[in-house]
N, CA and C atoms as a LAMMPS dump frame, in Angstrom:
ITEM: TIMESTEP
0
ITEM: NUMBER OF ATOMS
312
ITEM: BOX BOUNDS ff ff ff
-5.0000000000000000e+02 5.0000000000000000e+02
-5.0000000000000000e+02 5.0000000000000000e+02
-5.0000000000000000e+02 5.0000000000000000e+02
ITEM: ATOMS id mol type element x y z
1 1 1 N 6.807 40.342 -12.502
2 1 2 C 5.238 39.65 -11.559
3 1 3 C 5.226 38.878 -12.538
4 2 1 N 5.338 38.525 -13.855
5 2 2 C 4.823 37.923 -14.94
6 2 3 C 5.441 35.923 -14.656
7 3 1 N 6.831 36.495 -14.35
8 3 2 C 7.578 35.195 -13.724
9 3 3 C 6.916 34.651 -12.322
10 4 1 N 6.763 35.474 -11.489
11 4 2 C 6.583 35.071 -10.33
12 4 3 C 5.44 33.742 -10.55
13 5 1 N 4.39 34.563 -11.221
14 5 2 C 3.108 33.884 -11.214
15 5 3 C 3.467 32.877 -12.125
16 6 1 N 4.017 32.581 -13.103
17 6 2 C 4.521 31.188 -13.658
18 6 3 C 4.81 30.694 -12.306
19 7 1 N 6.047 30.915 -11.366
20 7 2 C 6.719 30.034 -11
21 7 3 C 5.807 29.512 -10.205
22 8 1 N 4.796 30.227 -9.147
23 8 2 C 3.662 29.442 -8.854
24 8 3 C 2.908 28.928 -9.133
25 9 1 N 2.404 28.947 -10.132
26 9 2 C 1.926 27.922 -11.19
27 9 3 C 2.346 27.169 -11.591
28 10 1 N 3.546 26.713 -11.187
29 10 2 C 3.888 25.876 -11.418
30 10 3 C 4.968 25.096 -10.324
31 11 1 N 4.588 25.573 -9.536
32 11 2 C 4.707 24.957 -8.043
33 11 3 C 3.251 24.169 -7.404
34 12 1 N 2.452 25.066 -8.303
35 12 2 C 0.994 23.911 -7.478
36 12 3 C 1.162 23.017 -8.537
37 13 1 N 1.362 22.932 -9.844
38 13 2 C 1.208 21.694 -10.426
39 13 3 C 2.142 20.941 -10.227
40 14 1 N 3.376 21.05 -9.764
41 14 2 C 4.172 20.037 -9.426
42 14 3 C 3.609 19.417 -7.975
43 15 1 N 2.916 20.229 -7.58
44 15 2 C 2.412 19.806 -5.998
45 15 3 C 0.829 18.954 -6.647
46 16 1 N 0.293 19.305 -7.427
47 16 2 C -0.27 18.102 -7.41
48 16 3 C -0.302 16.741 -8.651
49 17 1 N 0.604 17.081 -9.364
50 17 2 C 0.902 15.733 -9.75
51 17 3 C 1.336 14.862 -8.735
52 18 1 N 2.366 15.55 -7.741
53 18 2 C 2.938 14.331 -6.541
54 18 3 C 1.537 13.776 -6.1
55 19 1 N 0.732 14.196 -5.749
56 19 2 C -0.444 13.422 -5.373
57 19 3 C -0.589 12.218 -6.21
58 20 1 N -0.386 12.202 -7.5
59 20 2 C -0.794 10.871 -8.552
60 20 3 C 0.325 10.413 -8.416
61 21 1 N 0.449 8.655 -8.913
62 21 2 C 1.556 8.388 -8.649
63 21 3 C 1.084 7.248 -10.129
64 22 1 N 2.171 7.423 -11.171
65 22 2 C 1.904 6.278 -12.135
66 22 3 C 2.629 4.694 -12.071
67 23 1 N 1.481 3.767 -11.627
68 23 2 C 2.374 2.484 -11.748
69 23 3 C 2.704 1.931 -12.84
70 24 1 N 4.172 2.001 -13.287
71 24 2 C 4.772 0.934 -14.721
72 24 3 C 4.301 -0.65 -14.679
73 25 1 N 3.777 -1.41 -13.54
74 25 2 C 3.113 -1.995 -14.158
75 25 3 C 1.745 -2.571 -14.155
76 26 1 N 1.741 -1.401 -13.906
77 26 2 C -0.057 -1.534 -14.633
78 26 3 C -0.716 -0.318 -14.67
79 27 1 N -1.446 -0.381 -15.958
80 27 2 C -1.745 1.205 -16.084
81 27 3 C -2.628 1.475 -15.663
82 28 1 N -2.827 2.182 -14.816
83 28 2 C -3.975 2.473 -13.96
84 28 3 C -2.963 4.237 -12.878
85 29 1 N -3.944 5.167 -12.393
86 29 2 C -3.244 6.022 -11.528
87 29 3 C -3.542 6.18 -9.775
88 30 1 N -2.435 5.423 -9.348
89 30 2 C -2.772 5.577 -7.682
90 30 3 C -2.98 6.82 -7.04
91 31 1 N -3.492 6.899 -5.863
92 31 2 C -4.077 7.722 -5.13
93 31 3 C -3.34 7.176 -4.128
94 32 1 N -2.106 8.951 -3.387
95 32 2 C -1.439 8.206 -2.363
96 32 3 C -2.208 8.888 -0.883
97 33 1 N -2.013 7.518 -0.552
98 33 2 C -2.103 8.455 1.24
99 33 3 C -1.05 7.243 2.05
100 34 1 N -0.939 8.442 3.01
101 34 2 C 0.308 8.371 3.68
102 34 3 C -0.186 8.275 5.27
103 35 1 N 0.248 7.213 5.401
104 35 2 C 0.037 6.456 7.228
105 35 3 C 0.904 7.716 7.955
106 36 1 N -0.047 8.365 9.606
107 36 2 C 0.621 8.389 10.487
108 36 3 C 0.965 7.759 11.111
109 37 1 N 0.576 6.333 11.481
110 37 2 C 1.135 5.536 12.175
111 37 3 C 1.949 4.749 12.33
112 38 1 N 2.788 5.435 10.75
113 38 2 C 3.939 4.458 10.772
114 38 3 C 4.839 5.047 9.238
115 39 1 N 5.543 4.402 8.791
116 39 2 C 6.253 5.437 8.038
117 39 3 C 5.944 4.829 6.4
118 40 1 N 5.442 3.924 6.175
119 40 2 C 4.379 3.637 5.002
120 40 3 C 3.967 4.139 4.192
121 41 1 N 3.871 3.899 3.161
122 41 2 C 2.468 4.552 2.149
123 41 3 C 1.696 2.987 2.099
124 42 1 N 0.173 3.586 2.056
125 42 2 C -0.626 3.143 1.011
126 42 3 C -1.532 3.768 -0.135
127 43 1 N -1.459 2.756 -1.034
128 43 2 C -2.57 2.62 -2.121
129 43 3 C -3.799 2.723 -2.674
130 44 1 N -4.195 3.122 -3.081
131 44 2 C -5.72 2.762 -3.572
132 44 3 C -5.121 2.277 -4.52
133 45 1 N -5.493 1.039 -5.33
134 45 2 C -4.717 0.063 -6.384
135 45 3 C -6.262 -0.047 -7.347
136 46 1 N -6.371 -0.243 -8.049
137 46 2 C -7.859 -0.625 -8.701
138 46 3 C -7.578 -2.213 -8.72
139 47 1 N -6.531 -2.721 -9.04
140 47 2 C -6.087 -3.54 -9.794
141 47 3 C -6.847 -5.024 -8.278
142 48 1 N -6.367 -4.32 -6.81
143 48 2 C -6.598 -5.85 -6.195
144 48 3 C -7.919 -5.754 -5.815
145 49 1 N -7.883 -7.31 -5.685
146 49 2 C -9.406 -8.14 -4.598
147 49 3 C -9.583 -6.984 -4.272
148 50 1 N -11.294 -7.861 -3.719
149 50 2 C -11.843 -7.095 -2.345
150 50 3 C -10.918 -7.542 -1.249
151 51 1 N -10.715 -6.562 -0.209
152 51 2 C -10.585 -6.798 1.65
153 51 3 C -8.982 -6.672 1.391
154 52 1 N -8.023 -6.378 -0.097
155 52 2 C -7.218 -6.015 0.037
156 52 3 C -6.956 -4.523 -0.733
157 53 1 N -6.187 -4.014 -0.045
158 53 2 C -4.707 -3.127 -0.532
159 53 3 C -3.928 -2.818 -1.112
160 54 1 N -3.078 -1.784 -1.712
161 54 2 C -1.953 -2.067 -2.763
162 54 3 C -0.773 -1.169 -1.612
163 55 1 N -0.112 -2.015 -1.2
164 55 2 C 0.896 -1.629 -0.72
165 55 3 C 2.972 -0.995 -0.896
166 56 1 N 3.83 -0.922 -0.646
167 56 2 C 4.319 -0.46 -0.982
168 56 3 C 5.827 -0.641 0.064
169 57 1 N 6.661 -1.531 0.19
170 57 2 C 8.231 -1.994 0.476
171 57 3 C 7.367 -2.539 1.628
172 58 1 N 6.532 -3.246 2.029
173 58 2 C 6.65 -4.515 3.235
174 58 3 C 6.896 -4.977 3.681
175 59 1 N 7.074 -5.815 4.862
176 59 2 C 8.191 -7.181 4.873
177 59 3 C 6.791 -8.354 4.178
178 60 1 N 7.953 -9.515 3.1
179 60 2 C 6.854 -10.684 3.417
180 60 3 C 6.149 -10.986 3.938
181 61 1 N 6.725 -11.428 5.684
182 61 2 C 5.937 -11.858 6.852
183 61 3 C 5.655 -11.33 6.896
184 62 1 N 5.769 -9.682 7.927
185 62 2 C 4.911 -8.964 8.308
186 62 3 C 3.897 -7.712 7.872
187 63 1 N 3.527 -8.284 6.392
188 63 2 C 2.934 -7.03 6.223
189 63 3 C 1.249 -7.202 5.467
190 64 1 N 1.198 -8.914 6.145
191 64 2 C -0.29 -8.826 6.657
192 64 3 C -0.235 -10.166 7.533
193 65 1 N -1.705 -10.373 7.734
194 65 2 C -1.644 -11.851 8.48
195 65 3 C -2.689 -12.694 7.676
196 66 1 N -1.559 -13.85 8.249
197 66 2 C -1.901 -14.885 7.521
198 66 3 C -2.875 -15.905 8.66
199 67 1 N -3.901 -16.899 7.94
200 67 2 C -4.548 -17.653 8.849
201 67 3 C -3.469 -18.731 9.328
202 68 1 N -2.775 -18.939 8.414
203 68 2 C -1.22 -19.999 8.977
204 68 3 C -0.78 -19.529 10.441
205 69 1 N -0.853 -18.486 10.394
206 69 2 C -0.365 -17.615 11.779
207 69 3 C -0.895 -18.407 12.743
208 70 1 N -1.527 -18.805 12.936
209 70 2 C -2.849 -18.895 14.871
210 70 3 C -2.312 -19.759 14.73
211 71 1 N -1.418 -21.044 13.739
212 71 2 C -1.052 -22.505 14.815
213 71 3 C 0.969 -22.43 14.837
214 72 1 N 1.671 -20.98 15.04
215 72 2 C 2.551 -21.016 15.738
216 72 3 C 2.647 -20.566 16.639
217 73 1 N 3.605 -20.862 17.353
218 73 2 C 4.291 -21.141 18.777
219 73 3 C 3.694 -19.003 19.667
220 74 1 N 4.572 -18.49 18.528
221 74 2 C 4.391 -17.293 18.521
222 74 3 C 4.562 -16.001 17.185
223 75 1 N 5.299 -15.483 17.872
224 75 2 C 4.623 -14.106 16.641
225 75 3 C 6.557 -14.967 15.486
226 76 1 N 5.71 -13.945 13.874
227 76 2 C 6.591 -14.023 13.362
228 76 3 C 7.503 -13.549 12.847
229 77 1 N 8.803 -13.515 12.755
230 77 2 C 9.57 -12.473 12.596
231 77 3 C 9.827 -11.897 11.543
232 78 1 N 9.755 -10.815 11.393
233 78 2 C 9.756 -9.974 10.161
234 78 3 C 11.112 -9.899 9.18
235 79 1 N 11.057 -10.037 8.423
236 79 2 C 12.209 -10.115 7.637
237 79 3 C 12.059 -9.073 6.797
238 80 1 N 13.655 -8.779 6.925
239 80 2 C 13.843 -7.897 5.844
240 80 3 C 14.077 -6.93 4.538
241 81 1 N 13.238 -8.24 3.857
242 81 2 C 13.135 -7.577 2.126
243 81 3 C 11.997 -6.499 1.858
244 82 1 N 11.888 -6.201 0.808
245 82 2 C 10.526 -4.962 0.336
246 82 3 C 9.727 -4.936 -0.634
247 83 1 N 9.086 -5.89 -0.709
248 83 2 C 7.81 -6.094 -1.129
249 83 3 C 6.772 -5.836 -1.725
250 84 1 N 6.005 -4.869 -2.793
251 84 2 C 5.393 -4.006 -3.098
252 84 3 C 3.875 -4.92 -4.422
253 85 1 N 2.881 -4.402 -3.689
254 85 2 C 1.79 -5.035 -3.911
255 85 3 C 0.706 -5.357 -3.178
256 86 1 N -0.269 -6.131 -3.374
257 86 2 C -1.316 -6.154 -2.678
258 86 3 C -1.486 -6.556 -1.504
259 87 1 N -2.054 -6.824 -0.635
260 87 2 C -2.258 -7.176 0.873
261 87 3 C -3.586 -6.902 1.624
262 88 1 N -3.152 -7.962 2.567
263 88 2 C -4.734 -8.039 3.095
264 88 3 C -5.133 -6.565 3.643
265 89 1 N -6.276 -6.137 3.947
266 89 2 C -6.575 -4.82 4.597
267 89 3 C -6.302 -5.454 6.967
268 90 1 N -6.234 -4.417 7.504
269 90 2 C -6.523 -4.238 8.555
270 90 3 C -6.836 -5.729 9.244
271 91 1 N -6.58 -6.302 9.811
272 91 2 C -8.22 -7.278 10.531
273 91 3 C -8.318 -7.813 9.49
274 92 1 N -7.918 -8.638 8.515
275 92 2 C -8.13 -9.44 7.7
276 92 3 C -7.086 -10.313 7.1
277 93 1 N -7.602 -11.795 7.443
278 93 2 C -6.05 -12.346 6.748
279 93 3 C -6.383 -13.19 5.747
280 94 1 N -5.184 -13.744 5.441
281 94 2 C -5.172 -14.192 4.098
282 94 3 C -5.868 -15.845 3.762
283 95 1 N -6.33 -16.801 3.433
284 95 2 C -6.785 -18.309 3.838
285 95 3 C -5.788 -18.973 2.616
286 96 1 N -5.53 -20.083 2.485
287 96 2 C -5.125 -21.386 2.648
288 96 3 C -5.006 -20.873 0.54
289 97 1 N -6.445 -20.751 0.193
290 97 2 C -7.017 -20.397 -0.963
291 97 3 C -6.51 -18.774 -1.983
292 98 1 N -5.527 -18.41 -0.798
293 98 2 C -4.817 -17.409 -1.602
294 98 3 C -6.286 -15.922 -0.592
295 99 1 N -7.034 -15.634 -0.499
296 99 2 C -8.377 -14.754 -0.493
297 99 3 C -8.291 -14.248 0.955
298 100 1 N -8.499 -12.851 0.8
299 100 2 C -8.535 -12.31 2.2
300 100 3 C -9.973 -12.476 3.172
301 101 1 N -10.14 -12.938 4.365
302 101 2 C -10.792 -13.208 4.827
303 101 3 C -11.222 -12.293 6.125
304 102 1 N -12.789 -12.45 6.177
305 102 2 C -11.974 -11.602 8.402
306 102 3 C -12.346 -13.084 8.906
307 103 1 N -11.199 -13.146 10.231
308 103 2 C -11.669 -14.406 10.826
309 103 3 C -13.001 -14.099 11.995
310 104 1 N -12.654 -15.401 12.099
311 104 2 C -14.895 -15.711 12.783
312 104 3 C -14.205 -16.083 14.555
């Protein structure tokens, strides 16, 4: 009986630990949020500036909106690269100064 209780406790600890991920590049704890809209994982990261969220494995051209994209004749093709870092939140755009802003 004790063995089952121990295994159950161990599973619970593993489950709780799986909700938190440690980023070795920056000494902060990231809380995991799974998106139901796609297969990407978004993390809340204390080091991102206001208006940005931490994302893993995003296309460098399609991971966020950019103000310079408005001058293009059509949509920008997505690259197959995998970039992890801070990206502008939905409905925000990165301006020429590198800040995420709302489009007027």
